[in-house]
C-alpha positions in Angstrom: 27.1 68.5 -22.3 25.0 71.9 -22.9 24.0 70.7 -26.4 23.1 67.1 -25.3 21.0 68.4 -22.3 19.1 71.0 -24.9 18.6 68.1 -27.4 18.5 64.9 -25.5 15.7 62.6 -24.2 15.8 64.4 -20.6 15.8 67.7 -18.8 13.5 70.4 -19.6 13.8 70.4 -23.2 12.9 66.7 -23.3 10.1 67.7 -20.8 8.6 70.6 -23.1 9.0 68.1 -26.2 7.1 65.2 -24.4 4.5 67.6 -23.5 4.0 68.9 -27.2 4.2 65.4 -28.4 1.3 64.4 -26.0 -1.2 66.9 -27.4 0.0 66.1 -30.8 -0.5 62.6 -30.3 -3.9 62.9 -28.6 -5.3 64.9 -31.4 -4.0 62.4 -34.0 -5.4 59.3 -32.4 -8.6 60.7 -31.4 -11.6 60.6 -33.7 -13.7 63.8 -34.3 -16.9 62.1 -32.8 -14.7 61.0 -29.6 -13.6 64.7 -29.2 -17.1 65.9 -29.5 -18.1 63.7 -26.7 -15.5 64.6 -24.5 -16.1 68.1 -24.9 -19.8 67.7 -24.3 -19.2 65.8 -20.8 -16.7 68.7 -20.0 -19.3 71.4 -21.0 -22.1 69.6 -19.1 -19.8 69.2 -16.1 -18.9 73.1 -16.2 -22.6 73.7 -16.7 -23.5 72.0 -13.3 -20.8 73.5 -11.4 -22.0 76.8 -13.0 -25.5 76.3 -11.8 -24.6 76.3 -8.0 -22.6 79.6 -8.3 -25.3 81.7 -7.4 -26.7 79.8 -4.5 -26.5 81.6 -1.0 -23.2 81.6 0.8 -22.3 79.2 3.4 -21.0 79.7 6.7 -17.0 78.5 5.9 -17.1 80.8 2.8 -18.4 83.6 4.4 -16.2 83.3 7.7 -13.0 82.8 5.5 -13.7 86.0 3.5 -14.5 88.1 6.2 -11.6 87.3 8.2 -9.1 86.8 5.5 -10.1 87.7 2.1 -10.5 91.3 3.4 -7.3 91.3 5.5 -4.1 92.9 4.3 -2.0 90.5 1.9 0.6 90.4 4.7 -1.7 88.8 7.2 -3.5 86.8 4.6 0.1 85.2 3.9 0.9 84.9 7.8 -2.1 84.6 9.9 -3.6 81.1 10.6 -4.8 81.9 14.3 -8.0 81.4 13.2 -9.2 78.3 11.1 -10.4 78.9 7.5 -7.2 80.6 5.9 -6.2 78.3 3.1 -3.4 80.6 2.2 -2.9 80.0 -1.8 -6.8 79.9 -2.3 -7.1 83.0 0.1 -4.8 84.9 -2.1 -6.6 83.8 -5.4 -10.2 85.1 -3.8 -8.6 88.4 -2.9 -7.1 88.8 -6.5 -10.6 88.0 -7.8 -12.3 90.5 -5.0 -10.0 93.2 -5.9 -10.6 93.0 -9.8 -14.1 92.2 -9.4 -17.2 93.3 -7.4 -17.8 91.1 -4.1 -20.3 88.3 -4.6 -20.9 84.5 -4.4 -19.4 83.9 -8.0 -16.4 86.2 -7.6 -15.3 84.5 -4.2 -16.0 81.0 -5.7 -14.3 81.6 -9.2 -11.0 80.2 -8.1 -12.6 76.8 -7.0 -14.9 76.8 -9.8 -12.1 77.2 -12.8 -10.0 74.8 -10.5 -13.0 72.0 -10.8 -13.5 72.6 -14.4 -10.0 72.1 -15.3 -9.9 69.0 -13.2 -12.0 67.3 -15.9 -9.7 67.7 -19.0 -6.6 66.8 -17.1 -8.3 63.8 -15.2 -9.5 62.6 -18.7 -5.9 62.6 -20.1 -4.3 60.9 -17.0 -6.8 58.0 -17.3 -6.2 57.9 -20.9 -2.5 57.6 -20.5 -3.0 55.2 -18.1 -5.7 52.9 -19.6 -7.2 53.9 -22.7 -9.9 56.4 -24.4 -12.8 54.3 -23.5 -12.1 54.1 -19.8 -11.1 57.7 -19.7 -14.5 58.8 -21.3 -16.5 57.1 -18.7 -14.4 57.8 -15.8 -14.8 61.6 -17.2 -18.7 61.1 -17.3 -18.6 60.1 -13.6 -16.3 62.8 -12.4 -18.1 65.4 -14.3 -21.6 64.7 -12.8 -20.6 63.3 -9.3 -22.8 65.3 -7.0 -20.1 66.0 -4.2 -17.4 66.8 -6.6 -19.9 69.3 -8.2 -21.0 70.9 -5.0 -17.3 71.4 -3.7 -16.2 72.7 -7.3 -18.8 75.7 -6.6 -17.7 76.4 -2.9 -15.1 78.8 -2.0 -13.2 76.4 0.3 -10.1 75.6 -1.6 -10.9 71.8 -2.0 -11.4 71.7 -5.8 -8.0 73.8 -6.0 -6.4 70.9 -4.1 -7.9 68.2 -6.8 -6.4 70.3 -9.3 -2.8 70.1 -7.7 -3.5 66.3 -7.3 -4.3 65.7 -10.9 -1.2 67.7 -12.2 0.8 65.7 -9.6 -0.5 62.5 -11.0 0.1 63.6 -14.5 3.6 64.7 -13.9 4.0 61.5 -11.8 3.3 59.3 -14.8 5.8 61.2 -17.0 8.7 60.6 -14.4 8.1 56.8 -14.1 7.9 56.7 -17.8 11.1 58.9 -18.7 13.0 59.2 -15.5 13.0 63.1 -15.9 14.4 65.1 -13.1 12.2 68.2 -14.3 9.0 65.9 -14.0 10.2 65.2 -10.3 10.3 68.8 -9.4 7.2 69.5 -11.2 5.5 67.0 -9.2 7.0 68.2 -5.9 6.0 71.7 -6.8 2.3 70.8 -7.4 2.3 68.8 -4.2 3.9 71.9 -2.4 1.4 74.2 -3.9 -1.7 71.8 -2.7 -0.3 71.8 0.8 -0.1 75.6 0.5 -3.8 75.6 -0.4 -4.3 73.4 3.1 -2.1 71.4 5.3 -4.7 68.4 5.1 -3.5 68.2 1.3 -1.0 66.0 3.2 -3.3 62.9 2.6 -3.6 63.3 -1.1 0.1 64.0 -1.2 1.0 60.9 0.4 -1.3 59.1 -2.0 0.8 60.3 -5.1 4.0 59.6 -3.3 3.3 56.0 -2.4 1.4 55.2 -5.9 4.4 56.7 -7.9 6.7 54.4 -5.7 4.6 51.3 -6.2 4.4 52.2 -10.0 8.0 52.4 -10.3 8.4 49.1 -8.6 6.0 47.2 -10.7 7.4 48.9 -13.9 11.2 48.4 -13.6 13.8 46.2 -11.9 17.2 46.6 -13.5 16.8 50.5 -13.5 14.9 50.8 -10.4 17.8 52.2 -8.3 18.6 54.9 -10.7 14.8 55.8 -11.0 14.5 55.9 -7.4 17.2 58.3 -7.2 15.4 60.6 -9.5 12.1 60.2 -7.6 13.8 61.3 -4.6 13.6 64.7 -6.0 9.7 64.8 -5.4 9.6 64.8 -1.6 12.7 67.1 -1.4 11.0 69.7 -3.4 7.6 69.1 -1.8 9.1 69.8 1.7 11.2 72.6 0.8 8.3 74.4 -1.3 6.0 73.6 1.6 8.3 75.4 4.2 8.7 78.1 1.9 4.9 78.6 1.3 4.4 78.8 5.2 7.5 80.7 6.0 5.5 84.0 6.9 3.5 81.7 9.4 6.3 80.0 10.8 8.2 83.3 11.4 4.9 85.1 12.8 3.5 82.5 15.1 5.7 79.3 15.0 5.6 76.0 13.1 3.1 74.6 15.0 0.3 76.8 13.6 0.7 75.4 10.1 -1.0 72.1 11.0 -3.1 73.7 14.1 -4.8 76.9 13.1 -6.7 78.4 16.0 -4.8 78.6 19.2 -5.8 76.5 22.5 -6.9 73.5 20.4 -7.0 70.2 22.4 -4.0 68.0 21.9 -5.3 64.7 20.4 -4.7 61.4 22.7 -5.7 58.0 21.5 -8.5 57.5 23.9 -10.5 60.2 22.1 -9.5 58.9 18.8 -10.6 55.5 19.4 -14.0 57.1 20.9 -14.4 59.2 17.7 -13.0 58.1 14.8 -15.9 55.7 13.9 -18.1 58.6 13.7 -15.7 60.5 11.4 -15.5 57.6 9.1 -19.3 57.6 8.7 -19.0 60.9 7.9 -16.7 60.6 5.1 -18.5 57.7 3.6 -21.9 59.7 3.8 -20.3 62.5 1.8 -18.6 60.1 -0.6 -22.0 58.5 -1.4 -24.0 61.7 -1.4 -26.6 61.7 -4.6 -26.2 58.4 -5.4 -28.0 56.4 -2.6 -26.9 53.2 -0.6 -27.6 50.7 -3.8 -25.6 52.8 -6.1 -22.7 53.2 -3.6 -22.6 49.6 -3.0 -22.6 49.0 -7.2 -19.7 51.4 -7.1 -17.8 49.5 -4.5 -18.3 46.1 -6.1 -16.8 48.2 -9.2 -13.8 49.1 -7.2 -13.2 45.6 -6.1 -13.8 44.5 -9.9 -11.1 47.0 -11.1 -8.7 45.8 -8.2 -9.0 42.5 -9.8 -8.7 43.4 -13.4 -5.7 46.0 -13.3 -2.6 46.1 -11.7 -2.1 49.6 -12.3 -5.4 50.4 -10.7 -4.3 48.3 -7.7 -1.4 50.6 -7.1 -3.3 54.1 -7.6 -5.9 52.3 -4.8 -3.0 51.1 -2.5 -1.7 54.6 -2.6 -4.8 56.0 -1.6 -5.2 53.7 1.2 -1.8 53.6 2.3 -1.6 57.5 2.0 -4.7 58.0 4.4 -5.2 55.4 6.9 -1.6 55.5 8.6 -1.6 59.2 8.7 -5.1 59.5 10.2 -3.9 56.9 12.9 -0.3 58.6 13.6 -2.3 62.1 13.8 -5.1 60.5 15.8 -7.5 62.7 14.0 -10.2 62.0 11.2 -10.1 65.4 9.2 -13.4 67.1 7.9 -15.1 64.7 5.5 -14.8 67.0 2.3 -11.0 66.5 2.7 -11.3 63.0 1.5 -13.4 64.0 -1.6 -10.3 63.4 -3.6 -10.7 59.9 -3.1 -13.5 59.7 -5.5 -11.2 60.5 -8.5 -9.6 57.1 -7.7 -12.9 55.2 -6.7 -14.7 56.6 -10.0 -11.8 55.6 -12.0 -12.3 52.0 -10.5 -16.0 52.2 -11.6 -15.2 53.1 -15.2 -12.7 50.3 -15.3 -15.4 47.7 -14.1 -18.2 49.3 -16.4 -15.8 49.0 -19.6 -14.8 45.4 -18.7 -18.7 44.5 -18.2 -19.7 46.0 -21.5 -16.9 44.1 -23.3 -18.3 40.7 -21.8 -21.7 41.9 -22.8 -20.8 42.3 -26.4 -18.6 39.3 -26.4 -21.4 37.0 -25.1 -24.8 38.4 -26.0 -24.3 41.4 -28.4 -21.8 41.2 -31.0 -22.8 44.2 -33.0 -22.6 46.8 -29.9 -19.3 48.7 -31.0 -16.9 49.6 -28.5 -17.3 53.3 -29.4 -21.5 53.2 -29.4 -21.3 51.5 -26.0 -19.1 53.6 -24.6 -20.5 56.8 -25.5 -24.1 55.7 -24.7 -22.7 54.5 -21.0 -21.1 57.9 -20.6 -24.4 59.7 -21.5 -26.5 57.6 -19.2 -23.8 58.3 -16.4 -24.0 62.1 -17.0 -27.6 62.6 -17.2 -28.2 60.4 -14.4 -26.0 61.8 -11.7 -26.5 65.3 -13.3 -30.1 64.8 -12.4 -28.9 64.1 -8.9 -27.1 67.1 -8.9 -29.7 69.3 -10.0 -32.3 68.2 -7.9 -30.3 67.5 -4.7 -28.1 70.5 -4.2 -30.6 73.5 -4.0 -29.3 74.3 -0.7 -30.1 71.4 1.6 -26.7 69.3 1.3 -24.9 72.1 3.1 -26.3 74.9 5.4 -26.8 78.1 3.4 -28.2 81.4 4.6 -30.7 82.2 2.1 -32.2 84.9 4.2 -28.8 86.9 4.9 -28.9 88.8 1.7 -32.5 90.3 2.5 -31.6 91.2 6.0 -28.2 93.0 4.5 -30.6 94.7 1.9 -32.8 95.9 5.0 -29.9 97.3 7.0 -28.1 98.7 4.2 -31.4 101.1 3.3 -32.2 101.8 7.1 -28.8 101.5 9.1 -27.5 104.8 10.5 -24.0 105.7 11.2 -24.4 105.5 15.2 -26.3 102.4 15.0 -25.2 98.9 15.0 -26.2 95.1 14.1 -25.4 92.7 16.7 -25.4 88.8 15.6 -23.4 85.5 16.5 -22.1 82.9 14.4 -23.2 81.3 12.5 -25.1 84.3 11.2 -22.6 87.1 11.8 -20.0 86.1 9.1 -22.9 85.9 6.3 -24.4 89.1 7.4 -20.9 90.7 7.2 -20.2 89.0 3.8 -23.5 90.6 2.2 -22.9 93.9 4.1 -19.6 94.1 2.7 -21.4 93.8 -1.0 -23.4 96.7 0.2 -21.1 99.3 1.3 -19.1 99.9 4.4 -21.6 99.0 6.8 -19.9 96.1 7.6 -18.0 97.6 10.1 -21.3 98.2 12.1 -22.0 94.4 12.4 -21.0 93.4 16.0 -18.1 95.7 16.0 -15.3 94.6 18.3 -14.5 96.4 20.4 -17.5 98.5 20.9 -16.7 102.0 22.4 -20.0 102.4 24.1 -23.4 101.3 24.6 -25.2 102.3 21.3 -28.4 104.1 21.7 -29.9 101.7 19.2 -28.9 98.3 18.0 -30.5 95.7 15.8 -30.1 92.3 17.0 -30.4 89.3 14.9 -31.3 86.2 16.8 -31.1 82.5 15.6 -33.6 80.5 17.4 -32.9 77.3 15.8 -29.3 77.6 17.0 -30.2 78.0 20.7 -30.1 81.8 20.7 -32.3 84.4 22.5 -32.1 87.9 22.7 -30.4 88.2 26.1 -27.9 85.7 24.7 -26.8 87.9 21.7 -26.7 91.1 23.9 -24.4 89.3 26.6 -22.4 87.7 24.0 -21.5 91.5 23.0 -20.9 92.3 26.9 -24.2 94.4 26.7 -26.3 94.1 29.9 -30.0 93.2 29.0 -31.0 95.1 32.0 -30.1 98.5 30.5 -32.7 97.8 27.6 -35.5 100.6 27.5 -37.7 98.9 24.7 -37.7 96.3 22.3 -39.5 95.9 19.0 -39.3 92.7 16.7 -39.1 93.8 13.3 -38.8 90.2 11.6 -39.8 86.8 12.7 -38.8 84.0 10.3 -38.2 80.4 10.9 -34.4 80.7 11.2 -34.0 84.4 12.3 -35.7 87.1 14.3 -34.7 90.7 14.2 -35.2 92.9 17.2 -34.9 97.2 17.4 -33.5 97.8 20.9 -33.1 101.1 22.5 -30.7 100.9 25.4 -29.7 103.5 28.1 -26.5 105.3 27.1 -22.7 104.6 28.7 -19.9 102.3 28.5 -20.7 98.6 28.4 
């Protein structure tokens, strides 16, 4: 038995053999010109993502880092009392920050690498499911898609979830073809890792599970029962792996905190969901169509409909997308934050690629016989790459998400002038970005809105954000300081988004 297990078609040996054989087959059946084109698209996709790495920090990035990225390892593993601790992502960010200096590129490095790795893996998946030409067009769309580029350069763990999604899809295809239990376990582990990044990975995880079942049902009949028995390892592994990853959270704070970070949140009810779900759906649509405009979005939607008609394999994938998201949203009575659903762009862009490939084939057969398959595919991929790439470069200079471009200069000012007995007072959304940049400039972060404040400081610098409805008295009261004890006030900085005051106060306890 042992000898057959090591040399037979299944098991770990078969899984390794199939993996090595896939790469050999890809290399053997791919022309040099096609390889160069694939590498070019991946390179441009990586460059687009890298261009956004140096942009100022966003509030979710800063908030997660200062609350969890700087916390002890035990707290990072177990504390979800505040939103923003995507545990596996937090651990990877902590590793990067401990090895390298704290900066925007460093805390974004896990998502950047994940977002880049998605590109070749997605290409391999699409090529295995369809062909190299569809895969190249789909790769060009994913490489230059503005929302996918943006969230590959934000430290929120979203791109890390895409990586585990594509890995699960690849393992799922191998499971359907080979009925190998190792593939099933690997697929379940990838889903568990995605859940460890963020419990809202539930939606792409359900998509993969539904798709793999539909793929099995459409592909086999006589051996379906045997294959479904092997498939059952997937949800078992995923559930056990997820529970293991969140065990520290469950032990420290209970199971409820896994899906509900932040104590005191309102319980969802049907009336609230009915009144708000349309707004949430609109936000998802607007994010998915960012950078393409309404007309291109409608053309993309038409391409998805055409792909449904063209391919049964694509219908199964799209059905998995819909059935994995809509029932879960209704049962949870909550539409999550729009970026959670960016994974659906992988499926939607694949549909557009299928439609474009079929349209180009029709054009060749009816109107342009000399337009070779390789030529038309490469020209289309280049056009998509350049067009959407320009959308990305032009559109993501800071307007698409709230960034805090003034925070580094403010941190520099305080790093040079702040004395040990002085404090900086600020409220969100500026508090976390200021702490982030102060951390880069030394231990002064502890003097930014210290909690608790042992006594009323003689001098404090107050950062006020008028655009967020703040004024000087409001920020002082937020820190339990009495504006009536202010001795003198001097405005040091007046910008459209921030004002900074130097405030002298009477001594004593707050």
